C-alpha positions as CSV (number, residue, x, y, z in Angstrom):
1,X,231.0,185.5,-72.2
2,X,231.6,185.7,-68.4
3,X,233.0,189.0,-67.1
4,X,233.3,187.9,-63.5
5,X,236.6,188.7,-61.9
6,X,239.1,185.9,-61.8
7,X,240.7,185.6,-58.3
8,X,244.4,184.8,-58.2
9,X,245.5,181.2,-57.6
10,X,245.9,180.4,-53.9
11,X,249.6,179.9,-54.2
12,X,250.1,183.2,-56.0
13,X,250.1,186.4,-54.0
14,X,248.5,189.2,-56.0
15,X,250.2,192.5,-56.7
16,X,247.9,195.4,-57.5
17,X,248.5,198.6,-59.4
18,X,247.6,201.9,-57.9
19,X,247.4,205.4,-59.4
20,X,247.7,207.7,-56.4
21,X,246.4,210.9,-58.0
22,X,246.1,214.5,-57.0
23,X,242.3,214.6,-57.6
24,X,241.3,210.9,-57.9
25,X,243.0,207.6,-57.2
26,X,242.3,204.2,-58.7
27,X,243.3,200.6,-58.1
28,X,243.6,197.9,-60.8
29,X,244.5,194.2,-61.2
30,X,245.8,192.3,-64.2
31,X,245.1,188.6,-64.7
32,X,245.1,186.4,-67.8
33,X,242.2,188.5,-69.2
34,X,244.3,191.7,-69.0
35,X,244.2,194.7,-66.7
36,X,240.9,196.0,-65.2
37,X,240.0,198.8,-62.8
38,X,238.7,197.5,-59.4
39,X,235.4,199.1,-58.3
40,X,234.3,199.8,-54.7
41,X,232.8,196.9,-52.9
42,X,229.3,198.2,-53.4
43,X,230.0,198.6,-57.2
44,X,229.1,202.3,-57.2
45,X,232.5,203.8,-57.9
46,X,235.6,203.1,-60.0
47,X,237.4,206.3,-58.9
48,X,238.2,207.3,-55.3
49,X,238.5,211.0,-54.7
50,X,241.9,211.8,-53.1
51,X,240.1,213.7,-50.3
52,X,240.3,213.0,-46.6
53,X,238.3,214.6,-43.8
54,X,239.8,214.4,-40.3
55,X,237.5,214.8,-37.2
56,X,239.6,217.2,-34.9
57,X,237.9,215.8,-31.8
58,X,238.3,212.1,-32.3
59,X,241.0,211.9,-35.0
60,X,238.8,209.6,-37.1
61,X,239.0,209.9,-40.8
62,X,236.7,209.7,-43.8
63,X,238.0,209.1,-47.3
64,X,236.7,209.6,-50.7
65,X,233.3,210.7,-52.0
66,X,231.7,211.5,-48.7
67,X,234.7,213.6,-47.6
68,X,234.7,215.5,-51.0
69,X,230.9,216.0,-50.9
70,X,231.0,217.6,-47.5
71,X,234.1,219.8,-48.1
72,X,232.2,223.0,-47.9
73,X,230.7,222.0,-44.6
74,X,234.1,221.2,-43.2
75,X,236.6,223.3,-45.2
76,X,239.5,223.4,-42.7
77,X,239.2,219.7,-41.8
78,X,239.1,218.4,-45.4
79,X,242.4,217.6,-47.0
80,X,242.7,217.5,-50.8
81,X,245.6,217.7,-53.3
82,X,247.9,216.1,-50.7
83,X,250.0,214.7,-53.5
84,X,251.5,218.1,-54.0
85,X,252.8,218.1,-50.4
86,X,254.6,214.7,-50.6
87,X,258.3,215.0,-49.7
88,X,258.1,218.8,-49.7
89,X,259.2,221.5,-47.3
90,X,257.4,224.7,-46.5
91,X,259.5,226.7,-48.9
92,X,258.8,224.2,-51.7
93,X,255.0,224.7,-51.5
94,X,254.9,228.5,-50.9
95,X,252.9,229.0,-54.1
96,X,250.4,226.3,-52.9
97,X,249.6,227.8,-49.6
98,X,247.1,230.5,-50.7
99,X,245.0,227.8,-52.4
100,X,244.8,225.5,-49.4
101,X,241.8,225.8,-47.1
102,X,243.5,223.7,-44.4
103,X,246.5,224.7,-42.3
104,X,250.1,223.5,-43.1
105,X,253.1,223.8,-40.8
106,X,256.8,222.9,-40.8
107,X,257.5,219.5,-39.3
108,X,259.7,220.1,-36.2
109,X,263.3,219.3,-37.0
110,X,262.6,218.0,-40.5
111,X,262.5,219.7,-43.9
112,X,258.9,218.6,-44.5
113,X,255.4,219.8,-43.9
114,X,252.5,218.6,-41.8
115,X,248.8,219.2,-42.1
116,X,247.2,220.7,-39.0
117,X,243.6,219.8,-38.1
118,X,242.8,221.0,-34.6
119,X,245.3,219.3,-32.3
120,X,246.1,216.7,-35.0
121,X,249.4,217.1,-36.9
122,X,249.6,214.6,-39.8
123,X,252.3,214.2,-42.5
124,X,251.2,214.0,-46.1
125,X,252.4,210.3,-46.0
126,X,249.9,209.6,-43.3
127,X,247.1,211.2,-45.2
128,X,248.1,209.5,-48.4
129,X,248.2,206.2,-46.5
130,X,244.5,206.6,-45.7
131,X,243.7,206.8,-49.4
132,X,245.9,203.8,-50.1
133,X,244.3,201.8,-47.3
134,X,240.9,202.4,-48.8
135,X,242.1,201.2,-52.2
136,X,243.7,198.2,-50.5
137,X,240.3,197.4,-49.0
138,X,238.6,197.6,-52.4
139,X,241.1,195.3,-53.9
140,X,241.0,192.7,-51.1
141,X,237.2,192.6,-51.2
142,X,237.3,192.1,-55.0
143,X,240.1,189.4,-55.1
144,X,239.0,187.6,-52.0
145,X,242.4,187.7,-50.3
146,X,244.3,190.2,-48.2
147,X,246.3,192.3,-50.6
148,X,249.7,193.2,-49.3
149,X,251.8,194.2,-52.4
150,X,251.4,197.0,-54.9
151,X,252.9,198.9,-57.7
152,X,252.3,202.7,-57.3
153,X,252.7,205.3,-60.0
154,X,254.2,208.8,-59.6
155,X,254.7,211.7,-62.0
156,X,257.9,211.5,-64.0
157,X,259.2,214.8,-62.4
158,X,259.0,213.4,-58.8
159,X,262.4,213.5,-57.1
160,X,263.8,211.0,-54.7
161,X,262.2,212.6,-51.7
162,X,258.8,212.5,-53.2
163,X,259.2,208.9,-54.4
164,X,260.4,207.8,-50.9
165,X,257.4,209.6,-49.4
166,X,255.2,207.6,-51.6
167,X,256.8,204.3,-50.5
168,X,256.4,205.4,-46.9
169,X,252.7,206.1,-47.4
170,X,252.4,202.6,-48.8
171,X,254.1,201.1,-45.8
172,X,251.8,203.0,-43.4
173,X,248.8,201.6,-45.3
174,X,250.1,198.0,-44.9
175,X,251.4,197.7,-48.5
176,X,254.8,196.6,-49.7
177,X,255.5,198.9,-52.6
178,X,257.4,196.5,-54.9
179,X,257.9,199.1,-57.6
180,X,257.5,202.8,-58.2
181,X,256.6,203.5,-61.9
182,X,256.5,206.8,-63.7
183,X,253.0,207.7,-64.8
184,X,253.9,208.1,-68.5
185,X,255.6,204.7,-68.5
186,X,252.4,203.2,-67.0
187,X,250.3,204.8,-69.7
188,X,252.5,203.4,-72.4
189,X,252.3,199.9,-70.8
190,X,248.5,200.0,-70.6
191,X,248.4,200.8,-74.4
192,X,250.7,197.8,-75.1
193,X,253.4,200.1,-76.5
194,X,256.1,198.0,-74.8
195,X,255.5,195.5,-77.5
196,X,257.0,197.9,-80.1
197,X,260.6,197.1,-81.0
198,X,261.4,200.8,-80.8
199,X,259.3,203.9,-80.6
200,X,259.4,207.5,-79.4
201,X,256.2,208.8,-77.8
202,X,254.9,211.9,-76.0
203,X,252.6,211.4,-73.0
204,X,250.3,214.5,-72.6
205,X,248.8,214.4,-69.1
206,X,246.2,217.0,-68.3
207,X,244.3,216.2,-65.1
208,X,242.1,218.1,-62.7
209,X,244.8,220.1,-61.0
210,X,248.2,219.6,-62.8
211,X,249.7,219.2,-66.2
212,X,252.8,217.3,-67.3
213,X,254.3,216.1,-70.6
214,X,257.0,213.5,-71.0
215,X,258.9,212.3,-74.0
216,X,259.8,208.6,-73.8
217,X,261.9,206.2,-75.9
218,X,261.1,202.5,-75.9
219,X,263.7,200.0,-77.1
220,X,263.3,196.3,-76.6
221,X,260.7,196.8,-73.9
222,X,262.9,199.3,-71.9
223,X,261.5,202.7,-71.2
224,X,263.7,205.8,-71.0
225,X,262.4,209.2,-70.1
226,X,264.1,211.7,-72.4
227,X,262.5,214.8,-71.1
228,X,259.6,216.0,-68.9
229,X,257.9,219.3,-68.3
230,X,254.8,220.6,-66.7
231,X,252.7,223.1,-64.7
232,X,251.5,222.2,-61.2
233,X,248.7,224.8,-61.4
234,X,247.1,223.9,-64.7
235,X,244.2,221.6,-65.2
236,X,240.5,221.1,-65.5
237,X,239.9,223.1,-62.3
238,X,241.2,226.2,-64.1
239,X,238.7,225.8,-66.8
240,X,235.9,225.3,-64.2
241,X,237.0,228.6,-62.6
242,X,236.9,230.4,-65.9
243,X,233.3,229.2,-66.5
244,X,232.4,230.4,-62.9
245,X,234.1,233.8,-63.5
246,X,232.1,234.2,-66.7
247,X,228.8,233.4,-65.0
248,X,229.6,235.6,-62.0
249,X,230.5,238.6,-64.2
250,X,227.3,238.3,-66.2
251,X,225.2,237.9,-63.0
252,X,226.8,241.1,-61.6
253,X,226.0,242.9,-64.9
254,X,222.4,241.7,-64.7
255,X,222.0,242.7,-61.0
256,X,224.0,245.9,-61.4
257,X,226.3,245.3,-58.3
258,X,229.1,243.0,-57.2
259,X,228.1,239.5,-55.9
260,X,229.8,237.6,-53.2
261,X,228.7,233.9,-53.3
262,X,228.6,232.0,-50.0
263,X,230.8,228.8,-49.8
264,X,227.8,226.5,-50.5
265,X,227.0,228.4,-53.7
266,X,230.7,228.3,-54.8
267,X,230.6,224.5,-54.3
268,X,227.4,224.2,-56.3
269,X,228.9,226.4,-59.1
270,X,232.0,224.2,-59.3
271,X,229.9,221.1,-59.7
272,X,227.8,222.9,-62.2
273,X,230.8,224.1,-64.2
274,X,232.3,220.6,-64.3
275,X,229.0,219.1,-65.5
276,X,228.7,221.8,-68.2
277,X,232.2,221.0,-69.4
278,X,231.3,217.3,-69.7
279,X,228.0,218.0,-71.6
280,X,229.7,220.3,-74.1
281,X,232.2,217.5,-74.9
282,X,229.3,215.8,-76.7
283,X,226.7,218.5,-77.3
284,X,227.0,221.8,-79.2
285,X,225.2,223.9,-76.6
286,X,223.9,223.8,-73.1
287,X,221.4,226.0,-71.2
288,X,222.4,227.6,-67.9
289,X,219.7,228.7,-65.4
290,X,220.4,229.9,-61.9
291,X,218.1,231.5,-59.4
292,X,219.9,234.7,-58.1
293,X,217.4,236.0,-55.6
294,X,214.7,238.7,-55.5
295,X,212.7,236.6,-57.9
296,X,215.3,237.0,-60.7
297,X,216.8,234.2,-62.8
298,X,220.1,234.2,-64.7
299,X,219.6,232.3,-67.9
300,X,221.8,231.9,-71.0
301,X,223.0,229.3,-73.5
302,X,226.7,228.5,-73.5
303,X,228.0,227.0,-76.7
304,X,230.9,224.7,-77.2
305,X,232.6,227.5,-79.2
306,X,232.4,229.8,-76.1
307,X,233.8,227.0,-73.8
308,X,236.7,226.4,-76.2
309,X,237.4,230.2,-76.2
310,X,237.8,230.0,-72.4
311,X,239.9,226.9,-72.7
312,X,242.2,228.2,-75.4
313,X,244.7,230.2,-73.2
314,X,244.9,227.2,-70.8
315,X,245.6,224.7,-73.5
316,X,248.1,227.1,-75.1
317,X,250.0,227.1,-71.7
318,X,250.2,223.3,-71.9
319,X,251.4,223.5,-75.5
320,X,254.2,225.9,-74.5
321,X,255.3,223.2,-72.0
322,X,255.2,220.6,-74.8
323,X,257.5,222.8,-76.8
324,X,260.1,222.8,-74.0
325,X,259.8,219.1,-73.5
326,X,260.4,218.5,-77.2
327,X,263.4,220.8,-77.2
328,X,264.9,219.1,-74.2
329,X,264.5,215.7,-75.9
330,X,266.8,216.8,-78.7
331,X,266.6,215.0,-82.0
332,X,264.1,212.4,-80.6
333,X,261.6,215.2,-80.0
334,X,261.4,215.7,-83.8
335,X,260.7,212.0,-84.5
336,X,257.7,211.1,-82.4
337,X,255.8,207.9,-83.3
338,X,252.8,208.4,-81.0
339,X,251.1,210.8,-78.7
340,X,249.3,209.2,-75.7
341,X,246.6,211.2,-73.7
342,X,246.2,210.9,-69.9
343,X,243.9,212.7,-67.6
344,X,240.2,213.5,-67.5
345,X,240.6,216.9,-69.1
346,X,241.8,215.3,-72.3
347,X,238.2,214.1,-72.9
348,X,237.4,217.6,-74.4
349,X,237.4,217.4,-78.2
350,X,239.1,220.8,-78.3
351,X,242.0,219.6,-76.2
352,X,242.4,216.5,-78.4
353,X,242.3,218.6,-81.6
354,X,244.9,221.1,-80.4
355,X,247.3,218.4,-79.1
356,X,246.9,216.5,-82.4
357,X,247.5,219.7,-84.4
358,X,250.6,220.7,-82.4
359,X,252.3,217.3,-82.6
360,X,251.1,216.6,-86.1
361,X,249.9,213.1,-85.1
362,X,246.6,211.5,-84.3
363,X,246.4,211.1,-80.5
364,X,246.0,207.7,-78.8
365,X,242.6,207.5,-76.9
366,X,242.0,203.8,-76.9
367,X,241.8,203.6,-73.2
368,X,240.0,205.8,-70.7
369,X,242.5,208.6,-70.0
370,X,241.4,208.7,-66.4
371,X,242.1,205.0,-65.9
372,X,245.1,204.3,-68.2
373,X,247.8,204.9,-65.5
374,X,246.2,202.5,-63.1
375,X,245.8,199.9,-65.8
376,X,249.5,200.3,-66.7
377,X,250.5,199.9,-63.1
378,X,248.5,196.7,-63.0
379,X,250.3,195.4,-66.1
380,X,253.7,196.1,-64.4
381,X,252.4,194.4,-61.3
382,X,251.5,191.3,-63.4
383,X,255.0,191.2,-64.9
384,X,256.6,191.4,-61.4
385,X,254.2,188.7,-60.1
386,X,255.0,186.5,-63.1
387,X,251.3,186.0,-63.8
388,X,250.7,183.4,-66.5
389,X,249.1,185.8,-68.8
390,X,247.6,184.1,-71.8
391,X,247.0,187.4,-73.4
392,X,246.3,187.4,-77.1
393,X,249.3,187.9,-79.4
394,X,249.0,191.2,-81.3
395,X,250.5,190.1,-84.5
396,X,247.2,189.0,-86.0
397,X,243.5,189.9,-85.6
398,X,242.1,187.1,-83.4
399,X,238.4,187.9,-84.0
400,X,236.6,189.8,-86.8
401,X,235.8,193.5,-86.3
402,X,232.8,195.3,-87.6
403,X,229.8,197.5,-86.9
404,X,226.1,197.0,-86.2
405,X,223.8,197.7,-89.1
406,X,220.1,198.5,-89.2
407,X,218.1,195.7,-87.6
408,X,220.9,194.3,-85.4
409,X,223.1,192.5,-88.0
410,X,226.9,192.8,-88.2
411,X,228.9,194.2,-91.1
412,X,232.4,192.7,-90.7
413,X,235.0,195.1,-91.9
414,X,238.2,193.4,-90.8
415,X,238.1,189.6,-90.7
416,X,240.0,187.4,-88.2
417,X,243.5,186.3,-89.1
418,X,244.6,189.5,-90.8
419,X,248.2,190.4,-90.0
420,X,249.0,193.7,-88.2
421,X,249.0,196.5,-89.1
422,X,245.9,196.4,-91.3
423,X,243.0,198.5,-92.4
424,X,239.7,198.3,-94.3
425,X,236.7,200.5,-95.1
426,X,233.2,200.2,-96.3
427,X,230.5,202.6,-97.5
428,X,227.1,202.8,-95.7
429,X,224.1,205.1,-95.8
430,X,221.1,206.2,-93.8
431,X,217.7,204.5,-93.6
432,X,215.6,207.4,-92.6
433,X,214.9,210.7,-94.5
434,X,216.5,213.7,-92.9
435,X,218.7,211.7,-90.5
436,X,221.4,214.0,-89.1
437,X,223.0,211.6,-86.5
438,X,224.3,208.1,-86.9
439,X,225.4,205.9,-84.0
440,X,228.4,203.6,-84.9
441,X,228.5,200.5,-82.7
442,X,231.9,198.8,-82.9
443,X,231.7,195.0,-82.5
444,X,234.1,192.0,-82.2
445,X,233.2,188.4,-83.0
446,X,232.3,185.8,-85.6
447,X,228.6,185.7,-85.2
448,X,226.2,187.4,-87.7
449,X,224.1,189.3,-85.1
450,X,225.2,192.2,-82.9
451,X,223.6,190.6,-79.8
452,X,225.9,187.6,-80.1
453,X,229.1,189.7,-80.5
454,X,231.2,191.6,-78.1
455,X,230.6,195.4,-78.0
456,X,233.8,197.3,-77.9
457,X,232.7,200.9,-78.1
458,X,230.2,203.3,-79.7
459,X,230.4,206.9,-81.0
460,X,228.0,209.2,-82.8
461,X,228.6,210.8,-86.2
462,X,226.6,214.1,-85.7
463,X,225.9,217.1,-87.9
464,X,225.1,215.3,-91.1
465,X,223.0,217.6,-93.3
466,X,219.4,216.3,-93.7
467,X,219.1,214.3,-96.9
468,X,216.8,211.6,-98.2
469,X,217.5,208.0,-96.9
470,X,220.2,206.3,-98.9
471,X,221.8,209.6,-100.2
472,X,224.5,210.2,-97.5
473,X,227.7,208.4,-98.2
474,X,229.1,207.2,-94.8
475,X,232.6,205.8,-95.1
476,X,233.6,203.7,-92.1
477,X,237.3,202.9,-91.8
478,X,239.0,200.4,-89.4
479,X,242.7,200.7,-88.7
480,X,244.6,198.4,-86.4
481,X,248.2,199.4,-85.8
482,X,251.2,197.3,-84.7
483,X,250.4,197.8,-81.0
484,X,246.9,196.4,-81.5
485,X,245.1,199.7,-81.1
486,X,242.0,199.9,-83.2
487,X,240.9,203.3,-84.6
488,X,237.4,203.5,-86.1
489,X,236.6,206.6,-88.1
490,X,233.5,207.6,-89.9
491,X,233.1,210.4,-92.5
492,X,230.0,211.6,-94.4
493,X,231.7,212.4,-97.7
494,X,229.2,214.9,-99.0
495,X,229.5,217.2,-96.0
496,X,232.9,216.1,-94.7
497,X,231.5,215.5,-91.2
498,X,233.8,213.2,-89.2
499,X,234.0,211.3,-85.9
500,X,236.3,208.6,-84.5
501,X,237.1,206.5,-81.5
502,X,240.0,204.2,-80.4
503,X,239.8,200.9,-78.5
504,X,242.0,197.9,-77.5
505,X,240.0,194.9,-78.8
506,X,242.1,192.2,-77.1
507,X,241.7,193.3,-73.5
508,X,239.5,191.0,-71.4
509,X,239.7,188.0,-73.7
510,X,241.8,184.8,-73.2
511,X,242.8,182.4,-76.0
512,X,240.2,179.9,-74.6
513,X,237.4,182.5,-74.9
514,X,238.4,183.3,-78.4
515,X,238.3,179.6,-79.3
516,X,234.9,179.3,-77.8
517,X,233.6,182.3,-79.7
518,X,234.9,180.8,-83.0
519,X,233.3,177.4,-82.2
520,X,230.0,179.1,-81.4
521,X,230.1,180.9,-84.8
522,X,230.5,177.5,-86.6
523,X,227.8,175.8,-84.5
524,X,225.2,178.6,-85.2
525,X,226.4,179.4,-88.7
526,X,223.3,178.3,-90.6
527,X,220.8,179.9,-88.2
528,X,222.9,183.1,-88.0
529,X,223.2,183.5,-91.8
530,X,219.4,183.0,-92.2
531,X,218.7,185.7,-89.6
532,X,221.3,188.0,-91.2
533,X,219.7,187.5,-94.6
534,X,216.2,188.2,-93.1
535,X,217.5,191.5,-91.6
536,X,219.0,192.6,-94.9
537,X,215.9,191.8,-96.8
538,X,213.6,193.6,-94.3
539,X,215.9,196.6,-94.4
540,X,215.6,196.5,-98.2
541,X,211.8,196.2,-98.0
542,X,211.7,199.3,-95.8
543,X,213.8,201.4,-98.2
544,X,212.0,200.1,-101.4
545,X,208.5,200.6,-100.1
546,X,209.3,204.1,-98.8
547,X,210.7,205.0,-102.3
548,X,207.6,203.6,-104.0
549,X,205.3,205.6,-101.8
550,X,207.3,208.7,-102.5
551,X,207.1,208.0,-106.3
552,X,203.4,207.5,-106.0
553,X,203.0,210.9,-104.4
554,X,205.1,212.5,-107.2
555,X,203.2,210.8,-110.0
556,X,199.9,212.0,-108.7
557,X,197.0,211.8,-111.2
558,X,199.4,210.9,-114.1
559,X,199.3,207.3,-112.8
560,X,196.0,205.3,-113.6
561,X,194.0,204.6,-110.5
562,X,194.0,200.9,-111.2
563,X,197.8,200.8,-111.3
564,X,198.0,202.9,-108.2
565,X,195.7,200.6,-106.3
566,X,197.6,197.5,-107.5
567,X,201.0,198.9,-106.4
568,X,199.6,200.0,-103.0
569,X,198.2,196.6,-102.5
570,X,201.5,194.9,-103.3
571,X,203.4,197.3,-101.0
572,X,201.1,196.4,-98.1
573,X,201.5,192.7,-98.9
574,X,205.3,192.9,-99.1
575,X,205.4,194.7,-95.7
576,X,203.3,191.9,-94.1
577,X,205.4,189.2,-95.8
578,X,208.6,190.9,-94.4
579,X,207.5,190.0,-90.9
580,X,207.7,186.3,-91.8
581,X,210.7,183.9,-91.7
582,X,210.5,183.0,-95.4
583,X,213.5,184.7,-96.8
584,X,213.1,183.2,-100.3
585,X,209.5,184.5,-100.5
586,X,210.5,188.0,-99.4
587,X,213.4,188.0,-102.0
588,X,211.0,186.9,-104.8
589,X,208.4,189.5,-103.8
590,X,211.0,192.2,-103.7
591,X,212.4,191.3,-107.1
592,X,208.8,191.2,-108.6
593,X,207.9,194.6,-107.2
594,X,211.1,196.1,-108.3
595,X,210.3,195.0,-111.9
596,X,206.7,196.2,-111.7
597,X,207.6,199.7,-110.4
598,X,210.1,200.5,-113.1
599,X,207.5,202.5,-115.1
600,X,206.5,204.4,-111.9
601,X,210.1,205.4,-111.2
602,X,210.5,206.7,-114.7
603,X,207.3,208.7,-114.5
604,X,208.3,210.2,-111.1
605,X,211.8,211.2,-112.5
606,X,210.2,212.8,-115.6
607,X,207.7,214.9,-113.5
608,X,210.5,215.9,-111.1
609,X,212.7,217.1,-114.0
610,X,209.8,219.1,-115.5
611,X,209.3,220.8,-112.2
612,X,212.9,222.1,-112.1
């Protein structure tokens, strides 16, 4: 299936969606395949850091990754977090000033601030326009036309002055801002929640620098913000600083005196803390090692539990804001249907667990929390542009959903044509003794082999107690709700180990592509079924021959040498035969060997029981 971008028709002027963020900004476009994030022209980046460096001598600017990476080198010339200054006066940002490395002054004669870099005095709108202009460049290069219109998102708590400042920034960047959309509304649009007849949802947005929560009511496709709350000084940066403070305190204890890190070390520690946070979202522990001078090294292992202890008071602050938002929403706050996550900090399992526990609902994570707002802006843009979106209807399952099994086959769990909502589950097991992790690859399509289907997502069920192959009971459950969100969960029932993921299976597919995939399944049905049968038989050969060898070891000298030699010979012959394409011959040989090894299995069981 082709994944090349589809340029807009010549007669149709494209409208892009932009998430102008405090820490990172993104641009997206929605065509008949659905919304997608637009990458930089070199394909290296999907997110643009909202950072601008101004050369005080020439006035030239640098935007994005290079500006952010050299912030320590040019601390007073590098502007970040400008979104917090949009439409604000000096009194409004008094609490921000101690945290800003660059100078801010009152605009002469106007109740707004300017950023001062050398002799340059720039409004926040001008700096934001530099970020928007770079995103406009990305989109124009991707779509092959000069993009001139955009939908831009803002926090729900932005007032009229801040919203107008955002429009002004767009105009300076050469963009007509056709609509300003609240970020929570955009997140709901991206998840397809506008298709719900009526629903009440909370949008929990924990980014790098700020937190906000909104309660929305959707009725007949119309969004209404019932309440909003937040904290402009709460985000992933605070957890990074908590990790740095822990490290610094322990280094000072090791050295026996206070330590003042130079700016370059502080920048390195921030990057290190952020990387550590990401690693501990998937791993249970990570090793820290820092050279601290005089031939000494600071070394320790930080566990996920320790990171979560640092995060707990920060997350609790966000929960207190959630309580206020629910209170302000009145009766609607007690009848939530969904909780949607936004912001990179919501990747942390601890954050997701705490939010889910507080609201009493499973959280929506089907789309990348860092990209969901931009995707929603693109959906709104497509609606305004009247794009002929042949998006798949969400009332039925258009293509079967399943997982990859050992050997590359597909186990279909929900078949195409099922009405929404629907669910199904199946039991699987392990193929290797002592296996403690299982990767679950989620697939969509009608073919029998994983390589011929569309990969939607994957996750790992980790922490399974080591057991013999075939003993763990892995229950995999697929649930597709009325909005088309697919939740896949896996549980090892003996240990109660769980893992899950959410995806939106329809994004990126048109009706024509679905029809093509179904036709391909019919065309290749015979060959696919044969290959699937071969994979299943080969997996069975692997399990059965391993069990026979284990029983031979247990039986020991109680099994006559001639019987042992015969069985070993048959095991070798079956393994060789399993590499052939003769499925019938493999099945016959498996059945024969199973019958011949019945006495061996009984002998092994008897000896095992005697040894207990």
